[in-house]
C-alpha positions as a Python dict, from the first residue, in 0.01 Angstrom:
ca = {
    (1, 'M'): (0, 0, 0),
    (2, 'F'): (-258, 185, 205),
    (3, 'C'): (-375, 537, 140),
    (4, 'F'): (-182, 835, 278),
    (5, 'I'): (148, 641, 260),
    (6, 'S'): (302, 809, -43),
    (7, 'C'): (377, 1176, -86),
    (8, 'R'): (209, 1381, -355),
    (9, 'Q'): (238, 1213, -686),
    (10, 'K'): (497, 1335, -930),
    (11, 'T'): (374, 1451, -1267),
    (12, 'A'): (573, 1295, -1545),
    (13, 'Q'): (619, 1513, -1853),
    (14, 'G'): (528, 1313, -2161),
    (15, 'F'): (621, 955, -2229),
    (16, 'A'): (949, 828, -2091),
    (17, 'I'): (1196, 691, -2346),
    (18, 'P'): (1413, 409, -2209),
    (19, 'G'): (1788, 449, -2227),
    (20, 'I'): (1843, 125, -2417),
    (21, 'A'): (1575, 0, -2651),
    (22, 'A'): (1497, -368, -2685),
    (23, 'S'): (1461, -329, -3063),
    (24, 'P'): (1715, -195, -3317),
    (25, 'P'): (1739, 186, -3332),
    (26, 'K'): (1512, 357, -3584),
    (27, 'F'): (1523, 709, -3718),
    (28, 'V'): (1234, 949, -3755),
    (29, 'S'): (1219, 1289, -3918),
    (30, 'L'): (1143, 1612, -3734),
    (31, 'E'): (826, 1638, -3943),
    (32, 'E'): (708, 1298, -3816),
    (33, 'I'): (773, 1403, -3457),
    (34, 'V'): (587, 1734, -3498),
    (35, 'T'): (297, 1559, -3671),
    (36, 'A'): (273, 1302, -3393),
    (37, 'A'): (294, 1572, -3126),
    (38, 'N'): (15, 1773, -3289),
    (39, 'G'): (-192, 1458, -3324),
    (40, 'F'): (-141, 1387, -2956),
    (41, 'K'): (-260, 1738, -2866),
    (42, 'N'): (-575, 1686, -3073),
    (43, 'M'): (-623, 1346, -2911),
    (44, 'A'): (-588, 1504, -2567),
    (45, 'L'): (-857, 1762, -2646),
    (46, 'A'): (-1097, 1499, -2781),
    (47, 'H'): (-1024, 1289, -2473),
    (48, 'E'): (-1102, 1579, -2238),
    (49, 'I'): (-1437, 1635, -2405),
    (50, 'A'): (-1520, 1264, -2402),
    (51, 'V'): (-1441, 1186, -2037),
    (52, 'D'): (-1543, 1517, -1878),
    (53, 'K'): (-1912, 1585, -1929),
    (54, 'N'): (-1863, 1932, -1779),
    (55, 'F'): (-1571, 2027, -2003),
    (56, 'K'): (-1579, 2396, -2102),
    (57, 'L'): (-1332, 2629, -2263),
    (58, 'Q'): (-1244, 2905, -2020),
    (59, 'K'): (-1079, 3242, -2054),
    (60, 'Y'): (-716, 3224, -1952),
    (61, 'E'): (-587, 3499, -1727),
    (62, 'P'): (-215, 3509, -1641),
    (63, 'P'): (-138, 3505, -1267),
    (64, 'D'): (-103, 3843, -1100),
    (65, 'N'): (254, 3978, -1088),
    (66, 'S'): (367, 3723, -1349),
    (67, 'L'): (581, 3818, -1649),
    (68, 'H'): (301, 3704, -1879),
    (69, 'R'): (57, 3937, -1703),
    (70, 'L'): (302, 4227, -1720),
    (71, 'V'): (370, 4180, -2093),
    (72, 'K'): (-1, 4143, -2169),
    (73, 'D'): (-99, 4455, -1974),
    (74, 'V'): (179, 4664, -2128),
    (75, 'A'): (96, 4550, -2482),
    (76, 'H'): (-276, 4614, -2442),
    (77, 'K'): (-221, 4956, -2288),
    (78, 'A'): (17, 5051, -2568),
    (79, 'F'): (-237, 4947, -2833),
    (80, 'W'): (-525, 5147, -2686),
    (81, 'D'): (-308, 5449, -2602),
    (82, 'T'): (-183, 5457, -2961),
    (83, 'L'): (-538, 5434, -3096),
    (84, 'E'): (-649, 5725, -2880),
    (85, 'E'): (-352, 5935, -2990),
    (86, 'K'): (-426, 5864, -3357),
    (87, 'L'): (-792, 5959, -3321),
    (88, 'N'): (-700, 6281, -3136),
    (89, 'E'): (-467, 6400, -3410),
    (90, 'V'): (-574, 6691, -3629),
    (91, 'P'): (-691, 6568, -3870),
    (92, 'P'): (-763, 6228, -3711),
    (93, 'D'): (-566, 5926, -3829),
    (94, 'Y'): (-823, 5651, -3881),
    (95, 'E'): (-592, 5379, -4015),
    (96, 'Q'): (-565, 5178, -3691),
    (97, 'A'): (-933, 5233, -3618),
    (98, 'M'): (-1023, 5097, -3962),
    (99, 'V'): (-831, 4779, -3890),
    (100, 'L'): (-1010, 4749, -3555),
    (101, 'L'): (-1353, 4785, -3716),
    (102, 'G'): (-1258, 4520, -3970),
    (103, 'E'): (-1167, 4278, -3691),
    (104, 'I'): (-1493, 4350, -3511),
    (105, 'K'): (-1688, 4281, -3831),
    (106, 'E'): (-1511, 3947, -3876),
    (107, 'D'): (-1580, 3856, -3513),
    (108, 'L'): (-1951, 3931, -3557),
    (109, 'L'): (-1967, 3725, -3875),
    (110, 'S'): (-1791, 3433, -3705),
    (111, 'L'): (-2067, 3422, -3443),
    (112, 'L'): (-2349, 3388, -3694),
    (113, 'L'): (-2529, 3061, -3754),
    (114, 'P'): (-2609, 2944, -4109),
    (115, 'Q'): (-2972, 3054, -4072),
    (116, 'N'): (-2866, 3414, -3996),
    (117, 'A'): (-2825, 3505, -4363),
    (118, 'K'): (-3027, 3827, -4339),
    (119, 'L'): (-2829, 3953, -4041),
    (120, 'K'): (-2505, 3864, -4216),
    (121, 'E'): (-2609, 4069, -4518),
    (122, 'E'): (-2690, 4364, -4291),
    (123, 'I'): (-2354, 4350, -4111),
    (124, 'L'): (-2166, 4334, -4442),
    (125, 'E'): (-2360, 4634, -4568),
    (126, 'V'): (-2329, 4855, -4259),
    (127, 'L'): (-1967, 4769, -4181),
    (128, 'D'): (-1853, 4787, -4542),
    (129, 'A'): (-1483, 4875, -4539),
    (130, 'D'): (-1496, 5090, -4854),
    (131, 'L'): (-1790, 5291, -4723),
    (132, 'I'): (-1621, 5351, -4388),
    (133, 'R'): (-1298, 5454, -4559),
    (134, 'Q'): (-1486, 5706, -4775),
    (135, 'Q'): (-1644, 5854, -4463),
    (136, 'A'): (-1300, 5878, -4303),
    (137, 'E'): (-1158, 6057, -4604),
    (138, 'R'): (-1448, 6306, -4604),
    (139, 'G'): (-1412, 6361, -4229),
    (140, 'T'): (-1766, 6240, -4160),
    (141, 'L'): (-1680, 5912, -3986),
    (142, 'D'): (-1880, 5873, -3664),
    (143, 'F'): (-1723, 5595, -3457),
    (144, 'Q'): (-1978, 5633, -3180),
    (145, 'H'): (-2254, 5551, -3432),
    (146, 'Y'): (-2074, 5234, -3538),
    (147, 'A'): (-2009, 5141, -3176),
    (148, 'Q'): (-2379, 5161, -3094),
    (149, 'Y'): (-2465, 4957, -3403),
    (150, 'V'): (-2216, 4685, -3307),
    (151, 'I'): (-2352, 4678, -2951),
    (152, 'S'): (-2708, 4641, -3081),
    (153, 'I'): (-2604, 4345, -3297),
    (154, 'M'): (-2419, 4188, -3004),
    (155, 'G'): (-2736, 4219, -2797),
    (156, 'K'): (-2922, 4010, -3055),
    (157, 'M'): (-2652, 3744, -3078),
    (158, 'C'): (-2520, 3698, -2726),
    (159, 'A'): (-2614, 3424, -2483),
    (160, 'P'): (-2842, 3534, -2195),
    (161, 'V'): (-2545, 3514, -1959),
    (162, 'R'): (-2385, 3806, -2149),
    (163, 'D'): (-2689, 4037, -2151),
    (164, 'D'): (-2568, 4248, -1858),
    (165, 'E'): (-2219, 4286, -2004),
    (166, 'V'): (-2358, 4402, -2339),
    (167, 'R'): (-2598, 4640, -2163),
    (168, 'K'): (-2308, 4796, -1972),
    (169, 'L'): (-2133, 4874, -2301),
    (170, 'T'): (-2405, 5129, -2381),
    (171, 'Q'): (-2312, 5320, -2066),
    (172, 'I'): (-1941, 5355, -2143),
    (173, 'E'): (-1829, 5703, -2250),
    (174, 'G'): (-1548, 5764, -2496),
    (175, 'V'): (-1477, 5597, -2828),
    (176, 'V'): (-1168, 5405, -2719),
    (177, 'P'): (-1309, 5267, -2390),
    (178, 'V'): (-1629, 5150, -2562),
    (179, 'F'): (-1443, 4971, -2841),
    (180, 'R'): (-1214, 4813, -2586),
    (181, 'G'): (-1520, 4683, -2403),
    (182, 'I'): (-1669, 4561, -2731),
    (183, 'L'): (-1361, 4355, -2815),
    (184, 'E'): (-1340, 4204, -2466),
    (185, 'T'): (-1708, 4107, -2474),
    (186, 'L'): (-1680, 3967, -2828),
    (187, 'N'): (-1398, 3741, -2709),
    (188, 'L'): (-1626, 3607, -2437),
    (189, 'M'): (-1906, 3556, -2689),
    (190, 'K'): (-1672, 3362, -2917),
    (191, 'M'): (-1588, 3137, -2622),
    (192, 'D'): (-1959, 3091, -2553),
    (193, 'M'): (-2009, 2991, -2916),
    (194, 'A'): (-1720, 2745, -2899),
    (195, 'N'): (-1865, 2585, -2586),
    (196, 'F'): (-2207, 2570, -2751),
    (197, 'A'): (-2049, 2392, -3047),
    (198, 'I'): (-1876, 2147, -2812),
    (199, 'D'): (-2208, 2067, -2643),
    (200, 'V'): (-2371, 2009, -2981),
    (201, 'I'): (-2102, 1776, -3113),
    (202, 'R'): (-2016, 1611, -2780),
    (203, 'P'): (-2219, 1294, -2852),
    (204, 'D'): (-2041, 1259, -3185),
    (205, 'I'): (-1701, 1318, -3022),
    (206, 'I'): (-1774, 1057, -2756),
    (207, 'A'): (-1886, 810, -3021),
    (208, 'K'): (-1575, 860, -3231),
    (209, 'S'): (-1314, 944, -2966),
    (210, 'V'): (-1226, 581, -2893),
    (211, 'E'): (-1129, 506, -3252),
    (212, 'Y'): (-962, 847, -3286),
    (213, 'E'): (-751, 794, -2974),
    (214, 'K'): (-659, 444, -3090),
    (215, 'M'): (-538, 583, -3422),
    (216, 'K'): (-339, 870, -3269),
    (217, 'F'): (-177, 650, -3006),
    (218, 'A'): (-75, 400, -3275),
    (219, 'E'): (87, 688, -3466),
    (220, 'F'): (268, 792, -3150),
    (221, 'L'): (400, 440, -3093),
    (222, 'K'): (562, 445, -3437),
    (223, 'I'): (815, 706, -3321),
    (224, 'Q'): (860, 563, -2971),
    (225, 'A'): (1125, 298, -2904),
    (226, 'D'): (903, 125, -2648),
    (227, 'G'): (591, 328, -2587),
    (228, 'L'): (437, 65, -2359),
    (229, 'Q'): (732, -1, -2128),
    (230, 'Y'): (568, 119, -1807),
    (231, 'T'): (223, -5, -1907),
    (232, 'R'): (373, -352, -1945),
    (233, 'K'): (550, -328, -1610),
    (234, 'W'): (227, -215, -1442),
    (235, 'L'): (19, -502, -1579),
    (236, 'L'): (277, -779, -1540),
    (237, 'H'): (320, -685, -1174),
    (238, 'H'): (-49, -760, -1117),
    (239, 'L'): (-34, -1068, -1336),
    (240, 'M'): (234, -1212, -1108),
    (241, 'N'): (10, -1144, -809),
    (242, 'A'): (-298, -1303, -964),
    (243, 'R'): (-148, -1583, -1172),
    (244, 'N'): (-307, -1924, -1188),
    (245, 'D'): (-96, -2238, -1237),
    (246, 'D'): (-308, -2397, -1511),
    (247, 'V'): (-346, -2076, -1705),
    (248, 'I'): (19, -1986, -1677),
    (249, 'C'): (132, -2331, -1785),
    (250, 'S'): (-79, -2378, -2093),
    (251, 'G'): (-265, -2059, -2176),
    (252, 'E'): (-508, -2282, -2367),
    (253, 'D'): (-814, -2230, -2149),
    (254, 'K'): (-958, -1918, -2312),
    (255, 'N'): (-1224, -1865, -2047),
    (256, 'A'): (-964, -1888, -1772),
    (257, 'V'): (-738, -1645, -1958),
    (258, 'R'): (-1032, -1408, -2009),
    (259, 'N'): (-1120, -1421, -1639),
    (260, 'L'): (-758, -1374, -1542),
    (261, 'T'): (-731, -1072, -1772),
    (262, 'A'): (-1039, -912, -1615),
    (263, 'S'): (-902, -979, -1267),
    (264, 'V'): (-559, -837, -1349),
    (265, 'L'): (-707, -524, -1506),
    (266, 'G'): (-938, -472, -1209),
    (267, 'E'): (-651, -484, -961),
    (268, 'A'): (-429, -275, -1187),
    (269, 'Y'): (-687, 1, -1216),
    (270, 'L'): (-747, -2, -841),
    (271, 'E'): (-376, 54, -785),
    (272, 'L'): (-418, 396, -946),
    (273, 'L'): (-613, 508, -640),
    (274, 'E'): (-309, 440, -419),
    (275, 'W'): (-28, 498, -665),
    (276, 'N'): (330, 487, -540),
    (277, 'D'): (502, 801, -664),
    (278, 'L'): (831, 609, -697),
    (279, 'N'): (683, 430, -999),
    (280, 'L'): (646, 598, -1337),
    (281, 'Y'): (289, 619, -1463),
    (282, 'P'): (170, 381, -1739),
    (283, 'E'): (188, 551, -2078),
    (284, 'T'): (-172, 464, -2161),
    (285, 'L'): (-299, 654, -1857),
    (286, 'M'): (-95, 971, -1882),
    (287, 'M'): (-381, 1192, -2001),
    (288, 'D'): (-587, 1097, -1697),
    (289, 'Q'): (-307, 1097, -1441),
    (290, 'G'): (-433, 1416, -1278),
    (291, 'R'): (-787, 1282, -1257),
    (292, 'F'): (-678, 952, -1105),
    (293, 'T'): (-459, 1140, -858),
    (294, 'D'): (-752, 1353, -747),
    (295, 'L'): (-972, 1046, -713),
    (296, 'G'): (-697, 879, -512),
    (297, 'K'): (-702, 1167, -264),
    (298, 'K'): (-1079, 1142, -238),
    (299, 'F'): (-1051, 766, -190),
    (300, 'C'): (-804, 809, 95),
    (301, 'H'): (-1014, 1077, 262),
    (302, 'L'): (-1316, 851, 229),
    (303, 'V'): (-1135, 564, 401),
    (304, 'V'): (-1021, 780, 691),
    (305, 'T'): (-1359, 950, 728),
    (306, 'G'): (-1536, 615, 725),
    (307, 'S'): (-1294, 481, 984),
    (308, 'V'): (-1353, 778, 1214),
    (309, 'L'): (-1730, 742, 1183),
    (310, 'L'): (-1722, 369, 1260),
    (311, 'V'): (-1495, 415, 1561),
    (312, 'T'): (-1709, 702, 1687),
    (313, 'T'): (-2045, 526, 1658),
    (314, 'S'): (-1910, 203, 1805),
    (315, 'T'): (-1808, 397, 2116),
    (316, 'A'): (-2104, 638, 2125),
    (317, 'Q'): (-2354, 369, 2026),
    (318, 'P'): (-2672, 572, 2097),
    (319, 'L'): (-2574, 803, 1808),
    (320, 'Q'): (-2530, 516, 1564),
    (321, 'A'): (-2885, 550, 1433),
    (322, 'V'): (-2887, 932, 1423),
    (323, 'A'): (-2828, 1014, 1056),
    (324, 'A'): (-2817, 1391, 1112),
    (325, 'F'): (-2534, 1355, 1364),
    (326, 'K'): (-2327, 1134, 1134),
    (327, 'S'): (-2384, 1365, 839),
    (328, 'K'): (-2273, 1672, 1032),
    (329, 'L'): (-1968, 1494, 1176),
    (330, 'K'): (-1874, 1368, 830),
    (331, 'E'): (-1879, 1721, 686),
    (332, 'H'): (-1656, 1854, 964),
    (333, 'I'): (-1410, 1566, 929),
    (334, 'N'): (-1388, 1628, 554),
    (335, 'V'): (-1304, 1992, 614),
    (336, 'L'): (-1027, 1901, 859),
    (337, 'L'): (-880, 1641, 620),
    (338, 'E'): (-902, 1864, 313),
    (339, 'D'): (-528, 1935, 279),
    (340, 'S'): (-400, 1603, 416),
    (341, 'Y'): (-236, 1384, 150),
    (342, 'T'): (21, 1173, 336),
    (343, 'N'): (44, 980, 660),
    (344, 'K'): (267, 1259, 788),
    (345, 'D'): (-11, 1508, 716),
    (346, 'L'): (-257, 1277, 885),
    (347, 'E'): (-47, 1253, 1201),
    (348, 'K'): (-51, 1632, 1228),
    (349, 'I'): (-423, 1678, 1176),
    (350, 'M'): (-557, 1374, 1365),
    (351, 'P'): (-539, 1538, 1711),
    (352, 'N'): (-772, 1809, 1579),
    (353, 'V'): (-1002, 1545, 1435),
    (354, 'A'): (-1011, 1363, 1770),
    (355, 'E'): (-1093, 1684, 1957),
    (356, 'Q'): (-1370, 1767, 1709),
    (357, 'V'): (-1521, 1420, 1740),
    (358, 'V'): (-1524, 1425, 2121),
    (359, 'K'): (-1681, 1772, 2116),
    (360, 'E'): (-1953, 1675, 1869),
    (361, 'V'): (-2027, 1347, 2044),
    (362, 'A'): (-2083, 1534, 2370),
    (363, 'E'): (-2311, 1784, 2195),
    (364, 'G'): (-2495, 1507, 2007),
    (365, 'L'): (-2562, 1298, 2316),
    (366, 'Q'): (-2698, 1604, 2494),
    (367, 'T'): (-2909, 1718, 2196),
    (368, 'Y'): (-3076, 1381, 2149),
    (369, 'G'): (-3125, 1312, 2519),
    (370, 'F'): (-2867, 1038, 2572),
    (371, 'R'): (-2638, 985, 2869),
    (372, 'P'): (-2303, 1166, 2824),
    (373, 'L'): (-1975, 976, 2802),
    (374, 'D'): (-1767, 961, 3115),
    (375, 'A'): (-1412, 1098, 3114),
    (376, 'A'): (-1255, 755, 3071),
    (377, 'T'): (-1467, 674, 2764),
    (378, 'E'): (-1394, 1015, 2610),
    (379, 'K'): (-1023, 952, 2655),
    (380, 'L'): (-1062, 605, 2504),
    (381, 'L'): (-1249, 748, 2202),
    (382, 'K'): (-984, 1011, 2145),
    (383, 'G'): (-710, 750, 2161),
    (384, 'Q'): (-892, 518, 1919),
    (385, 'I'): (-924, 797, 1664),
    (386, 'M'): (-556, 884, 1699),
    (387, 'E'): (-474, 518, 1627),
    (388, 'I'): (-635, 544, 1281),
    (389, 'V'): (-313, 700, 1147),
    (390, 'K'): (-156, 352, 1163),
    (391, 'D'): (-172, 154, 839),
    (392, 'D'): (-250, -171, 1021),
    (393, 'H'): (-543, -23, 1213),
    (394, 'K'): (-814, -290, 1187),
    (395, 'I'): (-1105, -52, 1125),
    (396, 'R'): (-906, 140, 865),
    (397, 'Q'): (-814, -183, 689),
    (398, 'L'): (-1177, -295, 699),
    (399, 'V'): (-1311, 30, 551),
    (400, 'R'): (-1041, 37, 284),
    (401, 'T'): (-1123, -320, 183),
    (402, 'R'): (-1495, -252, 163),
    (403, 'V'): (-1449, 64, -43),
    (404, 'R'): (-1206, -110, -281),
    (405, 'E'): (-1439, -408, -323),
    (406, 'F'): (-1732, -178, -402),
    (407, 'I'): (-1532, 9, -667),
    (408, 'Q'): (-1389, -316, -802),
    (409, 'Q'): (-1737, -462, -846),
    (410, 'S'): (-1841, -156, -1046),
    (411, 'I'): (-1551, -178, -1292),
    (412, 'T'): (-1546, -556, -1334),
    (413, 'S'): (-1917, -638, -1340),
    (414, 'P'): (-2023, -747, -1693),
    (415, 'V'): (-2371, -598, -1639),
    (416, 'A'): (-2487, -268, -1493),
    (417, 'A'): (-2649, -425, -1187),
    (418, 'P'): (-2722, -216, -875),
    (419, 'L'): (-2451, -241, -610),
    (420, 'R'): (-2521, -261, -239),
    (421, 'I'): (-2349, 1, -24),
    (422, 'P'): (-2100, -180, 204),
    (423, 'P'): (-2208, -234, 566),
    (424, 'G'): (-2119, 57, 791),
    (425, 'L'): (-2068, 301, 503),
    (426, 'S'): (-2425, 416, 437),
    (427, 'S'): (-2336, 763, 568),
    (428, 'L'): (-2078, 788, 290),
    (429, 'Q'): (-2310, 679, 9),
    (430, 'T'): (-2297, 1015, -171),
    (431, 'E'): (-1918, 1035, -167),
    (432, 'L'): (-1868, 667, -244),
    (433, 'T'): (-2101, 665, -544),
    (434, 'A'): (-1952, 991, -676),
    (435, 'I'): (-1596, 856, -664),
    (436, 'T'): (-1705, 523, -811),
    (437, 'G'): (-1896, 690, -1093),
    (438, 'Q'): (-1602, 911, -1192),
    (439, 'F'): (-1360, 619, -1167),
    (440, 'L'): (-1585, 394, -1375),
    (441, 'R'): (-1617, 659, -1646),
    (442, 'L'): (-1239, 695, -1675),
    (443, 'V'): (-1171, 322, -1661),
    (444, 'S'): (-1438, 237, -1917),
    (445, 'H'): (-1302, 487, -2167),
    (446, 'N'): (-942, 384, -2106),
    (447, 'R'): (-1025, 16, -2146),
    (448, 'A'): (-1215, 85, -2469),
    (449, 'V'): (-913, 266, -2616),
    (450, 'F'): (-626, 54, -2487),
    (451, 'G'): (-794, -278, -2405),
    (452, 'E'): (-634, -453, -2702),
    (453, 'Y'): (-286, -356, -2583),
    (454, 'Y'): (-369, -473, -2231),
    (455, 'T'): (-503, -807, -2351),
    (456, 'N'): (-194, -870, -2563),
    (457, 'I'): (43, -781, -2280),
    (458, 'I'): (-135, -1009, -2034),
    (459, 'A'): (-164, -1291, -2289),
    (460, 'E'): (207, -1266, -2361),
    (461, 'G'): (276, -1269, -1988),
    (462, 'V'): (60, -1578, -1943),
    (463, 'S'): (245, -1765, -2216),
    (464, 'T'): (593, -1671, -2097),
    (465, 'T'): (558, -1678, -1717),
    (466, 'P'): (684, -2004, -1566),
    (467, 'P'): (445, -2199, -1344),
    (468, 'L'): (454, -2158, -969),
    (469, 'T'): (621, -2439, -779),
    (470, 'E'): (477, -2565, -456),
}
């Protein structure tokens, strides 16, 4: 299957359970299911941190006009309105405010590092609940004083990125607005601290995530009738395509089996870049389905962009050696293809791509002092670019093959040797290496976690598949 054939990939929810299990039915308790589900959530978080070097916790904001946003806004407004009403009573009712100060104290303490013992002692002394309650009972409680103290402590503790936000708190007038700002900023600081902690322990998580994911997936398989059904189907499909008579017959040549396994896995992983949405995703790849889907889109765009560039420079040959022209044209093509995911999308956008190419070729030839194309050649160029929408287009097939081979070499090579950029694709080196690097990172982690399952499935397939007959 070539890129842009399938529609947008469906997102399966969880692992599919087959209607009829191959093994006798087994019963599991609700507690076992909940435990496995929680374990899977923890595994997913560890996996995110391990495979995404830029992983950060981010503040979640409900979409505008959503029910979640409405409920959140109403609840927050009610809380702060009630606090203001209580403080404006005669005499003031400090009960809710006392609870708020207690929460702020706990938030500050949670942000301290072990070496901040002196600051911890100070916070406990100044924000002592009994002392504050006594002041409230005597009518001498000054919330503005405590607000300024909290802000000063936040200024000492916050990351540089929060300096401006903390500084703005000193300019807010009114007790309730300033404490509202304090809580909002403290929540951001807690997120900063969590992300700092993730960065610190990331190497340890990466080192241990493989074994952790293995353990959690094994626990999940215990409550699943056949938790590898679609993984098996995925691998055996490629085994049938790559099978070797001698290996299939005997399975005794370990080197041949090992080479066959590597070949099957290489082709199977490459299929993820052009996944057919009619097939359910392998269970072992579910956590990275979104990432592979995104890489598949980039792969397809890369193939089409490379095809357009090759067709263009073969027709406008004087521009073939002008790197600046090819770089500019590549950027514009990428923009035009940005929202194209299927062949149908490509058919709609390709006329615009053809027009853009002809326009930029004319400008490029003039800029660099070359003879312009005649009308017949311009028409020919436009027609050639329009032809790229066809799956059997020779240039498109050539570019696709070269890109796939480059990626395949990166994921199957036993050593980290430098790879040569395929001929004709030097203008796409940045994009090609970026896609390959991301793909290799995902594949390497996946193979480290699930490689044993893959090897067993392929070995079983080798031993049970009948030999080919000539």
